[in-house]
C-alpha positions in Angstrom: 61.7 -41.0 -33.9 59.8 -38.3 -31.6 59.5 -34.7 -32.9 62.4 -33.1 -31.4 65.0 -35.8 -33.4 63.0 -35.2 -36.4 63.5 -31.2 -36.6 66.7 -32.0 -35.2 67.8 -34.5 -38.4 66.2 -31.8 -40.6 67.8 -28.9 -39.3 71.7 -30.3 -39.6 70.2 -31.7 -43.3 69.6 -28.6 -44.0 73.2 -26.7 -42.5 75.4 -29.5 -44.7 73.0 -29.2 -47.5 73.8 -24.8 -47.9 77.1 -25.6 -47.0 78.1 -27.4 -49.2 76.6 -25.9 -51.5 78.0 -22.8 -50.7 81.1 -24.4 -51.0 79.8 -26.6 -54.8 79.5 -21.8 -55.6 82.8 -20.8 -54.5 84.6 -23.9 -56.2 83.2 -23.7 -59.8 81.9 -27.4 -59.3 79.3 -28.5 -61.4 76.1 -30.6 -59.5 74.4 -33.2 -61.7 70.8 -32.6 -62.5 68.1 -34.0 -60.6 65.3 -35.7 -62.4 61.9 -34.2 -60.3 59.4 -34.9 -62.7 58.1 -38.1 -60.5 58.6 -36.5 -57.4 55.1 -35.2 -55.8 57.0 -31.9 -54.2 53.4 -30.9 -52.4 53.0 -33.8 -50.8 56.5 -34.3 -50.0 56.2 -30.9 -48.0 52.9 -32.1 -46.3 54.7 -35.6 -45.2 57.0 -33.0 -43.3 55.4 -30.8 -42.0 53.1 -33.4 -40.7 56.6 -35.2 -39.4 57.7 -32.3 -37.9 54.7 -31.0 -36.1 53.6 -28.2 -38.4 50.9 -29.3 -39.0 48.0 -25.6 -39.8 44.6 -25.5 -39.0 41.6 -25.3 -41.6 40.5 -22.7 -43.0 37.0 -22.0 -42.0 34.6 -22.7 -45.2 33.0 -19.7 -46.2 29.4 -22.2 -45.2 30.0 -21.0 -42.0 29.6 -17.6 -42.1 27.0 -15.6 -39.9 23.8 -15.2 -42.0 22.2 -11.9 -43.1 20.2 -10.2 -39.7 16.9 -10.0 -41.1 14.3 -7.5 -40.2 13.6 -4.4 -39.1 16.3 -1.9 -37.1 15.4 -2.5 -33.5 18.3 -0.1 -32.1 21.5 1.0 -32.3 24.1 -0.3 -30.5 27.9 1.3 -29.8 30.0 -0.3 -32.7 32.8 -1.9 -29.1 29.8 -4.3 -28.4 29.3 -1.8 -25.3 26.3 -1.8 -23.4 25.5 1.4 -24.8 22.4 2.0 -26.9 20.4 4.7 -28.7 16.7 4.2 -30.7 18.2 6.8 -33.2 21.1 6.8 -35.4 24.6 7.8 -33.1 27.9 8.6 -33.2 30.4 7.9 -30.8 33.1 10.4 -29.6 35.9 9.8 -32.1 33.3 9.8 -35.2 32.5 6.0 -36.0 28.5 5.2 -36.5 26.8 3.4 -33.7 25.8 -0.6 -35.5 22.3 -1.6 -36.5 20.3 -4.1 -34.5 17.9 -5.8 -36.6 15.5 -7.4 -35.2 16.8 -11.0 -35.9 19.9 -10.1 -33.6 17.7 -8.8 -31.0 17.9 -10.6 -27.6 15.1 -13.3 -27.3 13.9 -14.2 -23.6 11.9 -17.5 -25.0 13.0 -20.5 -23.7 15.3 -22.2 -26.8 16.4 -25.3 -26.9 20.4 -25.8 -27.9 20.0 -26.6 -31.5 22.2 -29.2 -32.9 23.6 -30.9 -36.7 21.7 -33.9 -36.4 18.2 -32.5 -34.0 14.5 -32.2 -35.2 13.6 -29.5 -37.1 10.2 -29.8 -34.9 10.1 -31.3 -31.6 7.7 -34.5 -31.5 4.7 -34.4 -29.3 3.6 -37.7 -29.3 2.2 -37.8 -32.9 -0.6 -34.9 -31.6 -2.2 -32.7 -34.3 -1.4 -29.6 -34.9 -4.7 -27.4 -34.7 -3.1 -24.5 -36.0 0.0 -21.6 -35.6 -0.1 -19.1 -33.4 1.3 -15.7 -33.8 4.8 -15.6 -31.7 4.1 -12.2 -30.4 0.9 -13.0 -28.7 -1.2 -11.4 -31.5 -4.8 -12.6 -32.2 -3.3 -14.4 -35.2 -3.5 -18.0 -36.2 -2.7 -19.1 -39.5 -2.9 -23.0 -40.6 0.6 -23.5 -41.9 3.9 -22.2 -40.9 4.9 -19.3 -41.4 6.5 -15.7 -40.2 5.6 -13.1 -38.9 7.1 -9.6 -40.0 9.9 -9.7 -38.1 11.1 -13.0 -39.0 9.8 -15.0 -36.3 7.6 -18.6 -36.5 5.1 -19.0 -35.7 4.5 -21.2 -32.5 1.8 -24.7 -33.5 -0.3 -25.5 -31.1 -1.4 -29.1 -30.7 -4.2 -30.6 -30.2 -4.9 -32.0 -25.9 -2.1 -29.5 -25.1 -3.9 -28.4 -22.0 -7.1 -27.6 -20.4 -9.6 -24.6 -22.2 -9.5 -23.3 -18.7 -5.4 -23.5 -17.8 -2.7 -21.7 -18.6 0.8 -23.5 -18.6 3.6 -21.3 -18.1 6.9 -22.3 -18.9 9.3 -22.2 -15.5 12.1 -19.9 -17.0 9.5 -17.1 -18.1 7.2 -17.7 -14.6 10.7 -16.3 -13.2 11.4 -13.8 -15.2 7.8 -12.1 -15.3 8.2 -12.3 -11.2 5.1 -14.8 -10.7 4.4 -15.3 -7.4 1.7 -17.1 -5.3 0.4 -16.7 -1.7 -1.9 -19.7 -0.1 -5.7 -18.5 0.7 -6.8 -17.9 4.9 -9.3 -16.7 6.6 -8.9 -13.7 8.5 -10.7 -10.9 10.3 -10.9 -7.9 8.2 -10.4 -4.9 9.1 -12.1 -1.6 7.0 -10.4 1.7 8.2 -12.9 4.8 7.6 -11.5 8.0 8.2 -13.1 10.8 8.5 -12.2 14.9 9.4 -13.3 16.4 12.6 -13.2 18.9 15.5 -12.8 19.2 19.5 -15.2 20.3 20.9 -16.5 20.6 25.3 -19.2 18.0 26.7 -22.0 19.6 26.4 -22.8 18.1 29.8 -19.3 19.2 32.0 -20.7 23.0 31.2 -21.4 25.3 34.1 -23.2 28.8 34.5 -23.5 30.8 37.7 -26.0 33.4 38.2 -27.8 34.4 40.7 -31.4 33.4 41.5 -32.5 36.5 42.7 -31.5 40.9 42.8 -27.9 41.2 44.0 -24.7 43.3 44.7 -21.2 42.0 44.3 -19.2 43.1 46.7 -15.9 41.8 46.1 -14.9 38.7 43.3 -12.4 36.6 44.8 -8.6 36.1 42.3 -9.7 34.4 39.7 -9.9 35.2 35.8 -10.7 33.5 33.1 -8.3 30.6 32.3 -7.9 29.7 35.8 -8.6 26.4 36.8 -10.6 25.6 39.8 -12.5 23.4 42.3 -15.5 22.5 43.3 -16.6 24.4 46.1 -13.6 26.9 45.8 -14.9 30.8 46.4 -15.6 32.9 44.0 -17.5 35.9 45.0 -19.4 37.6 48.1 -22.4 39.6 46.8 -25.6 41.2 49.4 -28.7 40.6 47.9 -32.1 41.2 50.4 -34.2 39.1 49.4 -31.3 36.0 50.5 -30.9 38.4 53.9 -34.9 38.3 54.5 -35.1 34.7 53.6 -32.2 34.3 56.4 -33.9 36.5 59.3 -36.9 34.2 58.8 -35.1 30.9 58.8 -33.0 32.1 61.4 -36.1 33.2 64.2 -37.5 29.6 62.9 -35.3 27.8 63.9 -34.9 29.8 67.1 -38.3 28.8 68.5 -37.7 25.4 68.4 -40.0 24.6 65.9 -42.5 24.6 69.6 -45.3 27.0 67.8 -48.6 24.8 65.8 -47.3 24.0 62.8 -43.8 25.5 63.6 -41.8 22.3 61.6 -43.3 23.3 58.6 -42.7 27.0 58.5 -38.9 25.7 59.7 -38.9 23.5 56.7 -40.6 25.9 54.2 -37.8 29.0 55.4 -34.8 26.7 54.8 -36.1 25.7 51.6 -36.7 29.1 50.6 -33.6 29.7 50.6 -32.1 26.4 49.2 -34.4 27.7 46.0 -32.5 30.9 46.2 -29.0 29.1 45.8 -27.8 29.4 49.4 -25.5 26.7 49.7 -25.7 24.3 52.8 -22.6 25.4 54.3 -24.4 28.9 54.4 -27.0 26.8 55.7 -25.5 25.6 58.5 -22.8 28.4 59.1 -26.6 29.7 60.2 -27.5 27.2 62.5 -23.9 27.1 64.2 -23.3 31.1 64.7 -27.3 32.4 65.8 -26.6 35.1 62.9 -27.4 35.9 59.2 -24.1 36.8 57.1 -24.8 40.1 55.3 -22.6 38.5 52.7 -22.7 35.4 51.4 -20.2 33.6 49.7 -20.8 32.3 46.1 -18.3 29.3 45.4 -17.8 27.3 41.8 -20.3 24.1 41.0 -18.0 22.2 39.7 -14.1 21.0 38.8 -12.9 22.8 35.9 -11.5 25.7 33.7 -13.0 29.0 33.9 -14.0 30.0 30.6 -16.6 33.3 30.9 -15.9 35.4 33.6 -18.8 38.5 33.2 -18.3 40.0 36.6 -16.9 43.2 38.9 -16.4 44.0 41.8 -19.5 46.5 43.0 -21.5 45.7 39.8 -25.7 44.8 40.5 -26.4 41.1 39.4 -30.1 40.5 38.4 -31.2 37.2 38.5 -30.4 34.8 35.5 -27.2 36.8 34.6 -24.1 34.7 34.2 -21.5 35.8 36.3 -19.0 32.8 35.5 -19.2 30.1 33.0 -17.0 27.1 33.5 -16.4 23.7 31.7 -15.0 20.5 32.1 -12.2 19.7 30.3 -11.4 16.3 31.5 -13.6 14.4 28.7 -13.4 16.2 25.3 -15.8 15.2 22.4 -14.7 14.6 18.5 -17.4 15.8 16.1 -16.0 13.7 12.9 -18.4 14.7 9.5 -18.4 10.9 7.8 -19.4 10.4 4.4 -23.1 9.1 3.8 -21.2 6.0 1.8 -19.8 5.0 4.6 -22.4 5.6 7.3 -23.4 2.4 7.9 -20.3 1.0 9.0 -20.3 2.8 12.0 -22.0 2.0 15.7 -22.5 3.1 18.8 -20.3 2.1 21.2 -17.2 1.2 18.5 -14.0 2.1 19.4 -11.9 5.0 17.1 -8.7 6.3 17.1 -8.1 10.1 17.0 -5.1 11.9 15.6 -4.6 15.7 16.9 -2.8 17.9 14.4 -1.9 19.9 16.6 0.1 16.5 18.7 1.7 14.8 15.2 2.3 11.2 16.7 0.8 11.0 19.4 -3.3 8.9 19.3 -6.1 8.7 21.6 -8.5 6.3 22.1 -11.9 6.5 22.3 -15.0 5.1 21.7 -18.2 6.9 19.9 -21.1 8.0 21.5 -23.4 9.2 19.7 -24.7 9.2 15.5 -26.5 12.1 15.3 -29.7 11.1 13.2 -29.9 14.2 10.9 -27.4 14.6 7.3 -25.8 17.8 5.9 -27.2 18.4 3.1 -24.2 21.0 1.3 -22.0 17.7 2.6 -23.6 14.4 2.2 -22.2 13.8 6.2 -23.8 12.9 8.9 -21.8 14.0 12.0 -19.7 11.0 14.2 -19.7 12.0 18.2 -16.6 10.3 19.6 -15.1 11.1 23.4 -12.1 11.1 24.6 -10.5 11.0 28.0 -8.1 14.1 28.4 -6.5 13.7 31.9 -3.7 15.9 30.9 -5.8 18.8 29.7 -4.2 19.2 26.7 -7.0 19.0 24.0 -8.7 22.1 23.9 -12.3 22.5 22.1 -11.9 23.8 18.3 -8.7 21.9 17.8 -8.5 19.9 13.7 -8.3 15.5 14.2 -9.0 13.1 12.6 -10.6 10.3 13.4 -10.7 6.6 11.6 -13.4 4.1 12.3 -12.5 0.2 12.7 -15.1 -1.0 11.0 -15.5 -4.7 8.7 -17.2 -7.9 9.7 -15.9 -9.5 13.0 -15.8 -13.0 12.2 -12.1 -14.3 10.2 -13.7 -15.0 6.7 -11.7 -16.2 3.6 -9.5 -13.6 2.1 -6.8 -12.8 -0.6 -4.6 -10.4 -1.1 -6.1 -7.3 -2.7 -3.7 -7.4 -5.4 -4.8 -11.2 -6.2 -8.2 -9.6 -7.8 -8.5 -8.4 -10.9 -11.7 -6.5 -11.1 -13.1 -5.7 -14.5 -16.0 -4.0 -13.3 -18.2 -6.1 -14.4 -16.6 -9.1 -12.5 -13.6 -10.1 -10.6 -11.1 -12.5 -11.4 -8.4 -14.9 -9.0 -5.5 -16.8 -10.8 -5.4 -20.2 -9.0 -2.0 -22.1 -8.8 -2.5 -25.4 -9.9 1.3 -26.3 -9.8 4.1 -27.7 -12.4 3.3 -24.3 -14.7 -0.7 -24.5 -14.8 -2.4 -21.2 -14.1 -6.6 -21.5 -13.8 -8.5 -18.3 -14.0 -11.9 -18.2 -11.5 -14.4 -15.8 -11.3 -15.1 -14.8 -7.9 -17.4 -12.7 -5.6 -15.6 -10.2 -3.8 -16.9 -8.5 -0.2 -15.7 -6.2 2.0 -11.9 -4.5 1.6 -9.7 -3.9 4.7 -6.1 -3.9 5.9 -4.8 -4.9 2.4 -7.1 -8.1 2.1 -10.4 -8.4 0.0 -13.3 -10.5 1.2 -13.8 -14.0 -1.0 -17.9 -15.2 -0.7 -17.6 -17.3 -3.2 -14.8 -19.2 -5.7 -12.2 -20.3 -3.2 -11.8 -21.9 -0.7 -8.9 -21.9 2.4 -6.1 -23.5 0.9 -6.1 -22.8 -2.6 -3.4 -20.9 -3.7 -3.6 -17.6 -5.7 -1.1 -15.8 -8.1 -0.2 -11.7 -6.5 2.3 -10.3 -8.6 2.4 -10.6 -12.5 -1.6 -12.3 -12.8 -2.0 -9.0 -15.3 0.3 -11.2 -17.7 -1.4 -14.8 -16.8 -4.8 -12.8 -17.5 -3.8 -11.8 -20.7 -2.9 -14.7 -21.6 -5.5 -16.7 -21.0 -8.0 -14.1 -22.7 -5.9 -15.0 -25.4 -6.0 -18.5 -25.3 -9.4 -18.3 -25.4 -9.7 -16.3 -28.4 -8.0 -18.3 -30.5 -9.1 -21.6 -29.3 -12.3 -19.7 -30.2 -11.4 -18.9 -34.0 -9.9 -22.7 -34.6 -13.0 -24.1 -33.2 -14.1 -21.8 -36.0 -12.3 -22.3 -38.7 -13.0 -26.2 -38.2 -16.1 -25.8 -39.1 -18.2 -26.2 -42.3 
């Protein structure tokens, strides 16, 4: 019979029994007493529950109760289990205390297999002999027998022949959590940037001075002022010079004779050379030969293209030989005088390209070339001056502007290099961590070379194609040092 049928039958019997009892009580009838001494009422009730499907789950035994926490209090957590924590005792807004979390209750980041009822207490290492037990927190503390640390954590057994002395094994879970990442070693051209401050200056070879070679008087100055651009051959002023006029008359007289007198040709050449020595231009000589007359005033022209940076002349003034009347500078090419430190001077060579960033034009770069490394060193700053030539076709670069120069130094050929983050530099040695695969790592001492562009040259220790750890390598190095120390302690303990 089904469970529903049993339930309906039991309900009918209960209704009939209840109704009969009520009727008997109202009528005053007495029922004969039943002998229940031989009936197990508890067993009968259990049978009825089982038949009617009314079983109740067995209560939890006291042996399954949660074990008491051990170890010191690490932090305090919200009593409702919310992700709210505190290092000091604290209360919620409604006055309830935060729950203390002991060391044994804290989250563990070690890979722990799920425990089963019939699981063995310790893993079977193929009958390998246990050398010692090491501290689970990585402290240099070993024990020949199993023990617990101050927080109640078991010491970790170290088995004989677990791994090579130079190799560190890390579990895949720990690798993922710590962010260990490796890259292949390759060959690349390293550029080591050398940066130096400097300032723009005029090209000394492109400066011209306008002056007279004899006593003269300025009749008129052209409309040229300081800062104006001028072209080569453009008139600057008109002047009268008695010496130039006398030399011009002598030249014209000899020229009119046609050089027919004895030695006339030599006299003509001498008169012409005298005018040239006085600074008279070829155009003025051609005008004398063409017009057959000596002009009263001579036009003085600009000797080159450039900008007038100095004007020291006015109408009617007397000019003596050597006086500077105009100073003209060609700014089509500028110099950058950079101060390179003594330590980096060996990386700079003449003919080397350089990138210049002028502070007056942020975001713009100008490319030049090192034309000269000055032979002297400034004793106050321990720097040497390096000259860079820059093209300035637009004329936007001006003298005395501040600039920052960058030189691309370093080896010209490709070298074996690793990222800078892969090298652990202790000051006395450099170490990289080789990735052997399957969670095995080997520290390797290397000989480092130049650095540049985020990479370090490796001259000895690794080869092209090896894989090196570039992230979280300090953790593996610490694990390697700890392992070496523990093995050394175990060896010393084993000696009589």
